[in-house]
All heavy atoms as an XYZ file, in Angstrom:
818
protein
N       0.830     -1.195      0.000
C       0.000      0.000      0.000
C       0.868      1.251      0.000
O       0.572      2.205     -0.688
C      -0.930     -0.045      1.206
C      -1.896      1.100      1.253
S      -2.981      1.041     -0.158
C      -4.362      1.893      0.452
N       1.945      1.214      0.794
C       2.835      2.371      0.869
C       3.479      2.646     -0.485
O       3.594      3.789     -0.903
C       3.898      2.160      1.945
C       4.882      3.289      2.040
C       4.500      4.501      2.587
C       6.167      3.150      1.555
C       5.391      5.552      2.664
C       7.070      4.189      1.627
C       6.675      5.392      2.187
N       3.876      1.572     -1.195
C       4.497      1.751     -2.508
C       3.518      2.316     -3.523
O       3.900      3.087     -4.393
C       5.075      0.432     -3.011
C       6.335      0.045     -2.259
O       7.031      0.913     -1.747
N       6.602     -1.246     -2.172
N       2.246      1.944     -3.438
C       1.235      2.488     -4.336
C       1.075      3.987     -4.096
O       1.064      4.774     -5.046
C      -0.098      1.765     -4.138
C      -1.263      2.318     -4.971
C      -0.962      2.156     -6.455
C      -2.548      1.626     -4.582
N       0.975      4.381     -2.837
C       0.864      5.807     -2.519
C       2.090      6.566     -3.004
O       1.979      7.657     -3.542
C       0.690      6.010     -1.015
C      -0.658      5.621     -0.489
C      -0.734      5.889      1.001
C      -2.051      5.429      1.562
N      -2.125      5.653      3.019
N       3.233      5.973     -2.805
C       4.484      6.607     -3.221
C       4.527      6.758     -4.741
O       4.939      7.786     -5.261
C       5.644      5.760     -2.725
C       6.969      6.402     -2.847
C       8.006      5.472     -2.283
N       9.052      6.238     -1.671
C      10.069      5.730     -1.048
N      10.159      4.422     -0.925
N      10.988      6.493     -0.542
N       4.074      5.744     -5.462
C       4.065      5.800     -6.921
C       3.085      6.848     -7.435
O       3.389      7.591     -8.371
C       3.695      4.433     -7.500
O       4.647      3.470     -7.141
N       1.920      6.914     -6.833
C       0.921      7.906     -7.236
C       1.445      9.319     -6.975
O       1.313     10.208     -7.821
C      -0.419      7.658     -6.508
C      -1.372      8.821     -6.719
C      -1.038      6.359     -6.991
N       2.071      9.522     -5.821
C       2.622     10.826     -5.492
C       3.747     11.197     -6.457
O       3.825     12.332     -6.924
C       3.128     10.853     -4.054
C       3.662     12.195     -3.635
S       2.422     13.473     -3.773
C       1.981     13.615     -2.084
N       4.604     10.258     -6.795
C       5.705     10.523     -7.730
C       5.163     10.901     -9.104
O       5.655     11.829     -9.747
C       6.617      9.312     -7.817
N       4.117     10.195     -9.560
C       3.518     10.512    -10.848
C       2.894     11.903    -10.835
O       3.039     12.672    -11.779
C       2.463      9.466    -11.227
C       1.734      9.806    -12.489
C       2.353      9.626    -13.722
C       0.454     10.308    -12.451
C       1.701      9.951    -14.884
C      -0.208     10.631    -13.611
C       0.409     10.454    -14.842
N       2.192     12.228     -9.755
C       1.550     13.544     -9.651
C       2.584     14.662     -9.675
O       2.402     15.677    -10.358
C       0.716     13.618     -8.378
N       3.661     14.489     -8.941
C       4.708     15.510     -8.914
C       5.413     15.629    -10.267
O       5.764     16.719    -10.698
C       5.714     15.210     -7.812
C       5.209     15.414     -6.389
C       6.244     14.931     -5.382
C       4.850     16.859     -6.137
N       5.617     14.508    -10.923
C       6.299     14.527    -12.214
C       5.441     15.156    -13.306
O       5.962     15.798    -14.217
C       6.696     13.109    -12.616
N       4.128     15.000    -13.229
C       3.264     15.531    -14.276
C       2.820     16.961    -14.016
O       2.302     17.616    -14.916
C       2.036     14.634    -14.447
O       1.280     14.618    -13.255
N       3.025     17.497    -12.834
C       2.587     18.855    -12.506
C       3.185     19.921    -13.420
O       2.454     20.798    -13.888
C       2.881     19.158    -11.039
N       4.495     19.897    -13.714
C       5.028     20.927    -14.618
C       4.404     20.885    -16.011
O       4.165     21.924    -16.616
C       6.521     20.608    -14.682
C       6.806     19.875    -13.429
C       5.558     19.080    -13.136
N       4.109     19.718    -16.516
C       3.494     19.610    -17.843
C       2.105     20.237    -17.845
O       1.705     20.891    -18.806
C       3.420     18.144    -18.261
N       1.373     20.051    -16.776
C       0.040     20.643    -16.684
C       0.114     22.156    -16.563
O      -0.742     22.874    -17.060
C      -0.719     20.046    -15.496
C      -1.029     18.561    -15.585
C      -1.657     18.063    -14.300
C      -1.931     18.264    -16.770
N       1.120     22.669    -15.886
C       1.268     24.108    -15.707
C       1.522     24.805    -17.039
O       1.060     25.917    -17.265
C       2.401     24.397    -14.734
N       2.251     24.175    -17.941
C       2.566     24.796    -19.217
C       1.437     24.658    -20.225
O       1.512     25.210    -21.306
C       3.858     24.212    -19.794
C       5.068     24.628    -19.019
C       5.814     23.702    -18.327
C       5.445     25.953    -18.953
C       6.924     24.084    -17.608
C       6.549     26.353    -18.236
C       7.298     25.417    -17.559
N       0.388     23.937    -19.879
C      -0.707     23.753    -20.817
C      -1.778     24.832    -20.693
O      -2.756     24.799    -21.408
C      -1.342     22.374    -20.615
O      -1.966     22.310    -19.357
N      -1.591     25.807    -19.802
C      -2.585     26.869    -19.611
C      -2.572     27.808    -20.810
O      -1.532     28.279    -21.237
C      -2.287     27.629    -18.332
N      -3.759     28.073    -21.350
C      -3.895     28.992    -22.466
C      -4.947     30.026    -22.136
O      -5.882     29.765    -21.398
C      -4.300     28.239    -23.734
C      -3.227     27.319    -24.257
C      -3.650     26.656    -25.549
O      -4.520     27.195    -26.246
O      -3.103     25.588    -25.843
N      -4.808     31.206    -22.688
C      -5.798     32.248    -22.483
C      -5.865     32.745    -21.050
O      -6.924     33.108    -20.575
N      -4.746     32.773    -20.364
C      -4.711     33.224    -18.978
C      -4.838     34.738    -18.963
O      -4.101     35.440    -19.653
C      -3.403     32.782    -18.289
C      -3.316     33.343    -16.893
C      -3.318     31.268    -18.262
N      -5.796     35.258    -18.199
C      -6.026     36.692    -18.095
C      -5.778     37.118    -16.653
O      -6.622     36.900    -15.781
C      -7.457     37.021    -18.526
C      -7.707     38.509    -18.583
O      -6.737     39.276    -18.779
O      -8.870     38.914    -18.416
N      -4.613     37.704    -16.403
C      -4.234     38.126    -15.060
C      -4.038     39.635    -15.031
O      -3.720     40.246    -16.051
C      -2.926     37.437    -14.642
C      -2.976     35.927    -14.477
C      -1.573     35.369    -14.286
C      -3.856     35.537    -13.319
N      -4.196     40.245    -13.856
C      -3.938     41.690    -13.753
C      -2.441     41.982    -13.899
O      -1.605     41.079    -13.792
C      -4.431     42.037    -12.346
C      -4.354     40.761    -11.593
C      -4.617     39.663    -12.585
N      -2.092     43.236    -14.132
C      -0.684     43.615    -14.268
C       0.079     43.395    -12.972
O       1.254     43.061    -12.989
C      -0.545     45.072    -14.695
C      -1.027     45.283    -16.105
O      -1.023     44.371    -16.914
N      -1.471     46.497    -16.396
N      -0.576     43.625    -11.845
C       0.033     43.414    -10.536
C      -0.903     42.562     -9.701
O      -2.096     42.836     -9.623
C       0.281     44.756     -9.812
O       1.114     45.572    -10.624
C       0.950     44.534     -8.474
N      -0.353     41.548     -9.092
C      -1.119     40.647     -8.240
C      -0.532     40.710     -6.843
O       0.676     40.581     -6.675
C      -1.028     39.219     -8.791
C      -1.814     38.141     -8.077
C      -3.309     38.421     -8.162
C      -1.511     36.794     -8.682
N      -1.369     40.947     -5.856
C      -0.907     41.000     -4.475
C      -1.244     39.722     -3.741
O      -2.234     39.057     -4.044
N      -0.407     39.381     -2.780
C      -0.669     38.213     -1.957
C       0.076     38.351     -0.643
O       1.020     39.124     -0.533
C      -0.263     36.927     -2.655
C       1.226     36.739     -2.823
S       1.668     35.171     -3.564
C       0.923     34.015     -2.462
N      -0.357     37.616      0.351
C       0.363     37.580      1.614
C       1.122     36.265      1.707
O       0.763     35.286      1.065
C      -0.588     37.697      2.817
O      -1.469     36.580      2.836
C      -1.390     38.983      2.764
N       2.185     36.279      2.506
C       3.007     35.083      2.681
C       3.660     35.143      4.054
O       3.525     36.121      4.781
C       4.065     34.996      1.591
N       4.378     34.096      4.380
C       5.119     34.053      5.631
C       6.214     35.117      5.620
O       6.455     35.759      4.599
C       5.708     32.660      5.832
C       4.653     31.627      6.161
C       3.996     30.931      5.164
C       4.319     31.374      7.481
C       3.019     30.000      5.469
C       3.349     30.434      7.798
C       2.699     29.756      6.784
O       1.729     28.840      7.088
N       6.894     35.308      6.735
C       7.933     36.326      6.873
C       9.061     36.187      5.861
O       9.273     35.119      5.284
N       9.810     37.261      5.680
C      10.831     37.316      4.641
C      11.977     36.323      4.827
O      12.682     36.020      3.883
C      11.426     38.725      4.525
O      11.934     39.107      5.803
C      10.373     39.714      4.074
N      12.155     35.815      6.025
C      13.242     34.854      6.249
C      12.768     33.406      6.153
O      13.512     32.490      6.463
C      13.886     35.099      7.613
O      12.927     34.892      8.635
N      11.547     33.184      5.686
C      10.989     31.828      5.654
C      11.100     31.205      4.264
O      11.257     31.888      3.249
C       9.521     31.858      6.064
O       8.755     32.484      5.053
N      10.989     29.898      4.230
C      10.975     29.179      2.960
C       9.699     29.497      2.180
O       9.717     29.551      0.946
C      11.078     27.676      3.204
N       8.589     29.726      2.888
C       7.331     30.075      2.226
C       7.442     31.372      1.441
O       6.913     31.500      0.339
N       8.134     32.353      2.000
C       8.347     33.618      1.296
C       9.210     33.386      0.050
O       8.915     33.900     -1.026
C       9.009     34.633      2.224
C       9.125     36.005      1.618
C       8.074     36.908      1.692
C      10.280     36.401      0.962
C       8.169     38.166      1.134
C      10.387     37.653      0.396
C       9.331     38.539      0.489
O       9.426     39.787     -0.076
N      10.264     32.594      0.198
C      11.133     32.292     -0.941
C      10.356     31.585     -2.052
O      10.580     31.848     -3.242
C      12.314     31.439     -0.489
N       9.436     30.722     -1.693
C       8.616     30.048     -2.690
C       7.729     31.038     -3.432
O       7.561     30.953     -4.654
C       7.763     28.967     -2.034
C       8.568     27.793     -1.550
C       7.743     26.837     -0.698
O       6.609     27.128     -0.323
N       8.328     25.694     -0.399
N       7.157     31.995     -2.708
C       6.302     32.983     -3.355
C       7.118     33.894     -4.273
O       6.650     34.311     -5.325
C       5.545     33.815     -2.314
C       4.513     33.017     -1.525
S       3.402     32.048     -2.552
C       3.981     30.394     -2.226
N       8.356     34.201     -3.891
C       9.239     34.975     -4.766
C       9.490     34.198     -6.053
O       9.477     34.767     -7.154
C      10.562     35.328     -4.047
C      11.580     35.889     -5.028
C      10.306     36.315     -2.919
N       9.685     32.895     -5.947
C       9.887     32.056     -7.135
C       8.651     32.051     -8.021
O       8.751     32.135     -9.252
C      10.233     30.631     -6.726
O      11.447     30.604     -6.044
N       7.488     31.958     -7.404
C       6.240     32.004     -8.173
C       6.092     33.362     -8.841
O       5.666     33.475     -9.990
C       5.039     31.663     -7.275
C       5.091     30.184     -6.907
C       3.720     32.026     -7.949
C       4.079     29.760     -5.879
N       6.464     34.437     -8.127
C       6.430     35.777     -8.710
C       7.354     35.894     -9.908
O       7.013     36.536    -10.907
N       8.519     35.270     -9.819
C       9.454     35.278    -10.936
C       8.856     34.560    -12.144
O       8.960     35.032    -13.284
C      10.770     34.628    -10.514
C      11.853     34.781    -11.536
O      11.866     35.735    -12.297
N      12.772     33.830    -11.569
N       8.213     33.435    -11.913
C       7.557     32.698    -12.991
C       6.439     33.532    -13.611
O       6.330     33.622    -14.834
C       6.986     31.380    -12.462
C       6.172     30.617    -13.491
C       6.994     29.478    -14.046
C       4.894     30.136    -12.895
N       5.612     34.168    -12.773
C       4.523     34.995    -13.294
C       5.056     36.158    -14.122
O       4.477     36.516    -15.153
C       3.652     35.517    -12.148
C       2.763     34.491    -11.459
C       2.121     35.087    -10.218
C       1.696     33.985    -12.410
N       6.161     36.751    -13.672
C       6.751     37.870    -14.412
C       7.282     37.404    -15.759
O       7.031     38.038    -16.783
C       7.884     38.495    -13.590
C       8.539     39.686    -14.267
C       7.606     40.866    -14.396
O       6.926     41.223    -13.450
N       7.551     41.471    -15.564
N       7.992     36.283    -15.761
C       8.596     35.787    -16.997
C       7.574     35.263    -17.993
O       7.709     35.471    -19.196
C       9.618     34.695    -16.697
C      10.832     35.227    -15.984
O      11.132     36.412    -16.020
N      11.527     34.344    -15.293
N       6.553     34.574    -17.521
C       5.595     33.926    -18.420
C       4.417     34.820    -18.803
O       3.894     34.708    -19.910
C       5.055     32.639    -17.779
C       6.109     31.574    -17.563
C       6.681     31.048    -18.870
O       5.926     30.863    -19.838
O       7.908     30.828    -18.909
N       3.966     35.677    -17.879
C       2.741     36.440    -18.113
C       2.910     37.947    -17.976
O       1.951     38.693    -18.151
C       1.637     35.965    -17.159
C       1.327     34.502    -17.303
C       1.753     33.587    -16.353
C       0.625     34.029    -18.402
C       1.481     32.233    -16.486
C       0.344     32.682    -18.546
C       0.774     31.795    -17.586
O       0.511     30.459    -17.715
N       4.105     38.420    -17.595
C       4.319     39.848    -17.416
C       3.607     40.416    -16.203
O       3.319     41.608    -16.149
N       3.319     39.582    -15.225
C       2.595     39.990    -14.017
C       3.593     40.231    -12.887
O       4.443     39.393    -12.609
C       1.586     38.899    -13.588
C       0.940     39.234    -12.259
C       0.537     38.709    -14.659
N       3.482     41.382    -12.249
C       4.299     41.659    -11.065
C       3.580     41.137     -9.835
O       2.385     41.383     -9.663
C       4.518     43.166    -10.907
O       5.258     43.669    -11.986
N       4.295     40.413     -8.997
C       3.717     39.879     -7.772
C       4.176     40.729     -6.601
O       5.370     40.916     -6.384
C       4.142     38.428     -7.567
C       3.510     37.711     -6.381
C       2.002     37.606     -6.562
C       4.112     36.331     -6.212
N       3.227     41.266     -5.855
C       3.513     42.062     -4.671
C       3.236     41.196     -3.459
O       2.094     40.812     -3.210
C       2.636     43.307     -4.650
C       2.889     44.203     -3.482
C       2.107     45.500     -3.641
N       2.111     46.194     -2.385
C       1.041     46.424     -1.655
N      -0.136     46.027     -2.069
N       1.132     47.051     -0.516
N       4.274     40.874     -2.703
C       4.153     39.971     -1.566
C       4.154     40.773     -0.274
O       5.080     41.543     -0.018
C       5.301     38.951     -1.541
C       5.360     38.196     -2.864
C       5.142     37.991     -0.373
C       6.608     37.382     -3.046
N       3.112     40.595      0.534
C       3.030     41.223      1.845
C       3.400     40.183      2.893
O       2.623     39.265      3.147
C       1.614     41.738      2.121
C       1.035     42.736      1.137
C      -0.422     43.013      1.460
C       1.842     44.011      1.165
N       4.576     40.290      3.502
C       4.963     39.290      4.503
C       4.218     39.510      5.814
O       3.924     40.638      6.194
C       6.466     39.519      4.670
C       6.680     40.936      4.291
C       5.643     41.261      3.257
N       3.896     38.417      6.467
C       3.232     38.478      7.772
C       3.871     37.484      8.716
O       4.236     36.389      8.319
N       3.997     37.877      9.958
C       4.681     37.029     10.934
C       3.758     36.054     11.658
O       4.218     35.151     12.324
C       5.425     37.895     11.954
C       6.543     38.717     11.331
C       7.594     37.869     10.635
O       7.949     36.782     11.138
O       8.061     38.289      9.559
N       2.437     36.242     11.537
C       1.510     35.301     12.173
C       0.281     35.125     11.289
O       0.107     35.843     10.304
C       1.139     35.757     13.589
C       0.474     37.106     13.608
O      -0.448     37.361     12.855
N       0.956     37.993     14.471
N      -0.562     34.161     11.644
C      -1.717     33.830     10.816
C      -2.666     35.008     10.637
O      -3.165     35.250      9.537
C      -2.477     32.644     11.415
C      -1.700     31.355     11.325
O      -0.824     31.253     10.447
O      -1.961     30.444     12.136
N      -2.919     35.739     11.698
C      -3.857     36.858     11.614
C      -3.312     37.951     10.698
O      -4.039     38.508      9.879
C      -4.187     37.403     13.022
C      -5.026     38.666     12.935
C      -4.922     36.345     13.840
N      -2.021     38.255     10.800
C      -1.451     39.300      9.940
C      -1.429     38.883      8.477
O      -1.444     39.741      7.594
C      -0.049     39.680     10.420
O       0.861     38.628     10.221
N      -1.398     37.594      8.191
C      -1.460     37.131      6.807
C      -2.888     37.078      6.287
O      -3.134     37.293      5.103
C      -0.807     35.756      6.671
C       0.703     35.809      6.745
C       1.324     34.455      6.474
N       1.015     33.457      7.496
C       1.708     33.305      8.616
N       2.732     34.079      8.874
N       1.376     32.370      9.480
N      -3.838     36.802      7.165
C      -5.228     36.659      6.731
C      -5.982     37.985      6.673
O      -6.947     38.104      5.929
C      -5.967     35.707      7.671
C      -5.493     34.267      7.587
S      -6.049     33.416      6.120
C      -7.758     33.176      6.515
N      -5.570     38.982      7.441
C      -6.291     40.253      7.475
C      -6.355     40.929      6.105
O      -7.440     41.361      5.696
C      -5.683     41.189      8.532
O      -5.818     40.567      9.816
C      -6.394     42.532      8.554
N      -5.258     41.046      5.339
C      -5.388     41.646      4.002
C      -6.312     40.859      3.080
O      -6.988     41.435      2.232
C      -3.953     41.650      3.462
C      -3.096     41.589      4.668
C      -3.862     40.772      5.673
N      -6.383     39.568      3.254
C      -7.296     38.744      2.465
C      -8.739     39.048      2.846
O      -9.603     39.230      1.993
C      -6.984     37.261      2.685
C      -7.762     36.262      1.858
C      -7.406     36.390      0.384
C      -7.494     34.853      2.346
N      -8.972     39.163      4.142
C     -10.326     39.439      4.643
C     -10.819     40.816      4.202
O     -11.994     40.989      3.896
C     -10.332     39.351      6.168
C     -11.675     39.629      6.787
C     -11.600     39.610      8.298
C     -12.939     39.999      8.853
N     -12.878     40.424     10.212
N      -9.915     41.790      4.159
C     -10.294     43.154      3.797
C     -10.187     43.419      2.303
O     -10.257     44.571      1.869
C      -9.430     44.171      4.569
O      -8.053     43.947      4.245
C      -9.657     44.065      6.063
N      -9.996     42.382      1.510
C      -9.913     42.465      0.038
C      -8.752     43.306     -0.471
O      -8.811     43.847     -1.565
C     -11.225     42.984     -0.553
C     -12.347     41.979     -0.433
O     -12.053     40.765     -0.478
O     -13.509     42.400     -0.298
N      -7.676     43.415      0.303
C      -6.475     44.094     -0.183
C      -5.690     43.184     -1.113
O      -4.973     43.671     -1.991
C      -5.589     44.532      0.981
C      -6.155     45.707      1.738
C      -5.210     46.231      2.796
N      -3.927     46.595      2.218
C      -2.775     46.488      2.867
N      -2.739     46.020      4.099
N      -1.647     46.840      2.301
N      -5.796     41.874     -0.899
C      -5.128     40.892     -1.755
C      -6.100     39.754     -2.042
O      -6.955     39.431     -1.221
C      -3.841     40.325     -1.096
C      -2.812     41.411     -0.870
C      -4.141     39.602      0.184
N      -5.985     39.108     -3.220
C      -6.873     37.989     -3.536
C      -6.319     36.620     -3.137
O      -7.034     35.634     -3.187
C      -7.019     38.078     -5.052
C      -5.740     38.674     -5.510
C      -5.298     39.608     -4.405
N      -5.016     36.560     -2.760
C      -4.364     35.280     -2.487
C      -3.596     35.363     -1.174
O      -2.973     36.370     -0.872
C      -3.383     34.912     -3.625
C      -2.718     33.583     -3.364
C      -4.085     34.901     -4.968
N      -3.637     34.272     -0.421
C      -2.878     34.172      0.822
C      -2.163     32.827      0.853
O      -2.797     31.787      0.742
C      -3.814     34.280      2.021
S      -3.016     34.004      3.608
N      -0.852     32.871      0.995
C      -0.082     31.645      1.188
C       0.039     31.465      2.692
O       1.025     31.841      3.295
C       1.282     31.754      0.533
N      -1.000     30.919      3.289
C      -1.075     30.956      4.744
C      -1.263     29.595      5.405
O      -1.581     29.531      6.569
C      -2.168     31.918      5.176
S      -3.725     31.686      4.346
N      -1.085     28.522      4.700
C      -1.123     27.206      5.325
C      -2.446     26.879      5.994
O      -3.523     27.163      5.481
N      -2.351     26.303      7.178
C      -3.534     25.825      7.897
C      -4.456     26.962      8.318
O      -5.640     26.755      8.566
C      -3.110     24.955      9.108
C      -4.310     24.165      9.681
C      -2.495     25.813     10.198
C      -4.834     23.112      8.762
N      -3.950     28.191      8.340
C      -4.784     29.337      8.705
C      -5.944     29.507      7.725
O      -6.996     30.023      8.097
C      -3.955     30.605      8.758
N      -5.767     29.085      6.480
C      -6.861     29.163      5.511
C      -8.045     28.320      5.984
O      -9.198     28.743      5.893
C      -6.386     28.694      4.142
N      -7.773     27.152      6.496
C      -8.834     26.296      7.030
C      -9.439     26.916      8.278
O     -10.657     26.986      8.417
C      -8.283     24.904      7.343
C      -9.254     24.049      8.109
C     -10.318     23.432      7.470
C      -9.123     23.879      9.492
C     -11.220     22.665      8.180
C     -10.020     23.111     10.198
C     -11.070     22.501      9.543
O     -11.963     21.759     10.237
N      -8.597     27.360      9.194
C      -9.090     27.967     10.435
C      -9.979     29.173     10.144
O     -11.016     29.356     10.760
C      -7.935     28.397     11.333
C      -7.096     27.271     11.881
C      -5.798     27.509     12.301
C      -7.576     25.973     11.987
C      -5.003     26.496     12.812
C      -6.799     24.952     12.488
C      -5.522     25.220     12.902
O      -4.742     24.219     13.402
N      -9.566     30.011      9.209
C     -10.355     31.189      8.867
C     -11.666     30.838      8.189
O     -12.708     31.431      8.470
N     -11.638     29.874      7.280
C     -12.857     29.475      6.574
C     -13.870     28.824      7.503
O     -15.074     29.017      7.370
C     -12.510     28.535      5.425
N     -13.374     28.066      8.470
C     -14.262     27.364      9.386
C     -14.578     28.162     10.648
O     -15.481     27.804     11.395
C     -13.649     26.015      9.783
C     -13.524     25.051      8.627
C     -14.878     24.658      8.049
O     -15.828     24.434      8.829
O     -14.973     24.568      6.818
N     -13.809     29.221     10.903
C     -14.052     30.037     12.092
C     -13.698     29.313     13.376
O     -14.478     29.303     14.321
N     -12.517     28.693     13.423
C     -12.101     27.962     14.611
C     -10.804     28.547     15.172
O     -10.103     29.303     14.499
C     -11.907     26.450     14.319
C     -13.227     25.815     13.914
C     -10.869     26.217     13.243
N     -10.482     28.160     16.410
C      -9.283     28.596     17.122
C      -9.184     30.114     17.129
O     -10.112     30.782     17.551
C      -8.040     27.917     16.564
C      -8.024     26.392     16.696
C      -6.809     25.811     16.030
C      -8.109     25.955     18.140
N      -8.081     30.686     16.650
C      -7.905     32.134     16.725
C      -8.850     32.905     15.816
O      -8.991     34.105     15.937
C      -6.444     32.531     16.456
C      -5.995     32.453     15.012
S      -5.629     30.819     14.411
C      -4.045     30.516     15.059
N      -9.540     32.216     14.914
C     -10.497     32.853     14.017
C     -11.952     32.585     14.432
O     -12.865     32.758     13.641
C     -10.270     32.376     12.582
C      -8.912     32.718     12.065
C      -7.929     31.756     11.990
C      -8.618     34.010     11.674
C      -6.667     32.069     11.515
C      -7.349     34.333     11.206
C      -6.373     33.360     11.131
N     -12.166     32.164     15.669
C     -13.510     31.823     16.137
C     -14.275     33.040     16.652
O     -15.440     32.937     16.972
C     -13.431     30.766     17.241
N     -13.635     34.185     16.735
C     -14.285     35.380     17.267
C     -15.331     35.944     16.331
O     -15.430     35.597     15.150
N     -16.109     36.858     16.862
C     -17.190     37.469     16.102
C     -16.665     38.256     14.897
O     -17.330     38.345     13.869
C     -17.982     38.400     17.026
C     -19.281     38.881     16.448
C     -20.095     39.654     17.464
O     -20.417     39.088     18.511
O     -20.378     40.825     17.188
N     -15.470     38.823     15.010
C     -14.891     39.584     13.899
C     -14.490     38.699     12.729
O     -14.406     39.169     11.607
C     -13.666     40.372     14.365
C     -14.036     41.493     15.285
O     -15.175     41.942     15.312
N     -13.087     41.955     16.068
N     -14.191     37.445     12.990
C     -13.768     36.548     11.928
C     -14.879     35.607     11.526
O     -15.357     35.655     10.417
C     -12.531     35.741     12.353
C     -11.296     36.568     12.346
C     -10.769     37.228     13.419
C     -10.455     36.852     11.249
N      -9.646     37.894     13.033
C      -9.423     37.680     11.701
C     -10.469     36.468      9.915
C      -8.420     38.140     10.865
C      -9.457     36.931      9.089
C      -8.457     37.755      9.565
N     -15.273     34.742     12.441
C     -16.342     33.793     12.170
C     -16.088     32.940     10.938
O     -15.090     33.098     10.268
N     -16.984     32.034     10.624
C     -16.851     31.223      9.410
C     -16.938     32.100      8.165
O     -17.692     33.059      8.129
C     -18.027     30.252      9.473
C     -18.402     30.215     10.909
C     -18.091     31.580     11.446
N     -16.159     31.757      7.154
C     -16.140     32.522      5.921
C     -16.993     31.834      4.854
O     -17.044     30.612      4.795
C     -14.690     32.630      5.424
O     -14.660     33.147      4.133
N     -17.659     32.617      4.030
C     -18.459     32.047      2.937
C     -17.595     31.741      1.731
O     -18.021     31.070      0.815
C     -19.546     33.017      2.547
C     -20.644     33.044      3.569
C     -21.758     33.981      3.144
N     -22.131     34.682      4.368
C     -22.356     35.957      4.477
N     -22.298     36.718      3.433
N     -22.666     36.498      5.616
N     -16.378     32.293      1.676
C     -15.518     32.033      0.526
C     -14.848     30.687      0.658
O     -14.714     30.146      1.742
C     -14.455     33.136      0.409
O     -13.629     33.104      1.544
N     -14.355     30.176     -0.448
C     -13.597     28.925     -0.395
C     -14.184     27.857     -1.110
O     -14.729     27.187     -1.636
């Protein structure tokens, strides 16, 4: 069973780049904003890499707003300052309104 899961995962990872290059008719804004982990994190470095790809392939500038905690990364998303958040498990917490997002100001989200 473990080998089957491993094989499926290897196939999915190997085919992902081919699927990414098959996108046609992509209509993106000139500048795209998003939040990410702090500037010294691997998550931030990944978003910089994605920004580089977007710039090279589509001419889109990626504006990354770093945040040091889940709330600081989710607040710009909640207030519609950015359409994307690279925020890990906080996306689930915010959508479901649990843990630090269980307050009346956050609550469950209709988006997602």
